[in-house]
N, C-alpha and C positions, 0 to 999 in steps of 0.2 A: 530783544530782552530789555526789561525795565532798568536794570542796573548792569554796568559793565562788570563782567567777571570772566574767568577763563575755566575751561575744563582742565583737569589734571589727571595724569597717569604717572605713578612712580613705580619703577621697575628695577630689577636686579640684573646687572650685567657681569658675567663671569665667563669670558670667551663666548658669549652668546647671551641674548636677552631672554630671561626666563619667562615663560607663559606669555610671550608676545601676542600670540593669536587671541588669547583671552582678554588681554588688555585692549586690543583693537576692537573686539566685539563690544566690550563695555563702553569704550569711548564713542563708538558709533551709536549705541543706544542713547547715551546722554546727549549727543549732538542732535539726534532726531527729536528727542524730547524738548530741547530748547530751541529748535529750529535753526541750528547752526549748520551751514553748508560745509561738508567735509569730504575729502577724498582720502579714505583710509589707506589706500595703496600708496599714495604719495606721502602720507604721514609716516607710514611704516618705513618707507625708503629713507625718509629724513632721519628717523631714529637709528636705523642701521648704518647710515653713512656717518653719523656723529659718533657712533660706538666703534667704528672701524679702527680709529686711532688708538683704541685701548685693547686691541686683540692680544697684544704681547704683554700687557700689564698683569702682574701676578695677583694684585689685590682686587677684590670684587668692588664694583662701582655701583653707585645709585644713579639711575637715569630718571630725570624729571622732564616730562613732556607736558607742555601747556598748549592749549588751542584757544584762540580768542573768538569773539563773536563773528568774525569774518571767515573763520576756518583756517587762519594762519597758525602754523605750528612752530614751536620753539623747543629745542632740546638742550638740556645741560647735563653734564656727567661729572660727578664728584666721587671721591673714595667713600666707601661706607665705613663709618667709625667703628671701632671695636665695641662690641656689646659690653655693657657694664658688668662687672663680676657680681656673683650672688652675694647677698640677697638683692634681687631687683624689685624694689618696693614700688607699689602703685597705690593710689588713693582715689577715693570717690570725690568728685567735684561737688561743691555746694551749689553749682549751677545745674539747672534741669533743662533738658532739651525738649523741643516740641517734636514728637514723633510723627506728627501729621505734615510737617514741613516737607515739601517735595524735594528740597535740596538735600535732605538727609539721604536720599537714594542715589545721589550723584556726587562724584568727587570734583569739587570746584574750589576756586580761590575764595569763596564766601565761607571762611572758616576763622574769622577773627577771634572768636572766643576760644576755640581750640588752640590756635597758635599762641595766644597770650598766656593761657593757663599752662600749656606745655612748657613754655619758656620759664614761667615761674616755678613749675614743678622741678625742672632741671636744677634751678638754683637751690631748691630745697632738698636735693638729693633723691628725687623721685624718678623712676624710669618711665612712668606713663600716668596719665590722668584718665579716670574712668567716669562715664556719664550715665546717669539714670534718666528715664523719661518722665513725663508728667504723671503717668500712672504708677510710678514707683518701681518700674521694671528696668532691668539692665538694658542699655542700648549699645554702646561701643566705647572705644578709647579715642583719644584725640588723634592718634595715628594708627590705630590698630583695631581689629576685630577681637572679640573675647570668646574664649571657650572655658567653661567650668566643667571639671571632671567630678561627677557624682555617681557613686556606685558603679564605676567602670565606664559610664557613658560620658561622652563629650557633648555638652549642650552649648549652643550658641543662640543669641537672640535672633528672632526673625526680623526681616527687613521692616515689617509693620511696626516693630517696637523702636525703630530709629537706627537700626544697624545699616551701615553702608554695605552693599553687596560686594564685598572685597574679593579680589581675584584669588588670593590664597585661601580665604575662607571657603570659597566655592570649591576649590581643589580638595580641601580636607573633607567637605561634605560629600564630594563625589567619589572619594577613594577610601574613606575610613568608615566601615560599617557600624562603628560605635559612635559616630558623630551624627547629630541631628539638630534641627532647629527646634527650639522650645523657649517659651517665655521664662525668664529667670528673674525671680524676685530678689530684693535685697537680702532677705533671709537665706535664700538658696545660695546667693553669692558668698555670704559670710560663712555658710556651713559647708561649702564645697571642699572636697578632698584636695583638689589642686586647681589653680587658676592659670590659664595660659593666655598670652596675647600673640597676635600674629599679623603679619602683612607680607606683601610680595618682596620686600627688601630684606627683612631680617629673618623671615621664616617664622617658626614657632618658638616662643620664649616663655619659660615658666616664671611666674612672678609671685610676689608675696603681697597680699592685700593688708594695708595697715590703716588705722584710724589716724587722720591727720587734719589739723586745723591751722591755717596760716595766722 
């Protein structure tokens, strides 16, 4: 790899790791793409061993797994903070992402822009930051995938538009017959009946899109 970075999987633990198989499948695909040697069975055991100490904890935990360029895994477990009360406001970033960047399709530590703007957003009372791509279409959030509800259908941007193939996103697409991939323009986003963000840690959260300038 030309630059040092790590693969990431973030998971929810609540007396068990939710969607663990799906996380391991995605991790293996990313490792293969970047030429990272990985033993997913060993990584899986590392995750479960780390989580074993939290089996009797009532509060759900966030599990963060990182794998470096040598295939070495590290797992941390922290409580999941309470979700902010409604309205959970989100705003579109002034930054535009390059949907052709292959890193868009893999969850890695190369996410400086997302981390910076997410922290700034929290300071401004925002729940999430949303990104558009160079073509002016919706891509994803800094930590979430996005679904817009329009006419009863749940639309989420395709991976080709810069969306991470999120585990929870895939679960929704596979189980909700009203959900499908479709390019979402800025006009469609603003005109949506409802907007939702989702990831494997918090699930699905309805949000309010606002105009915001720092």
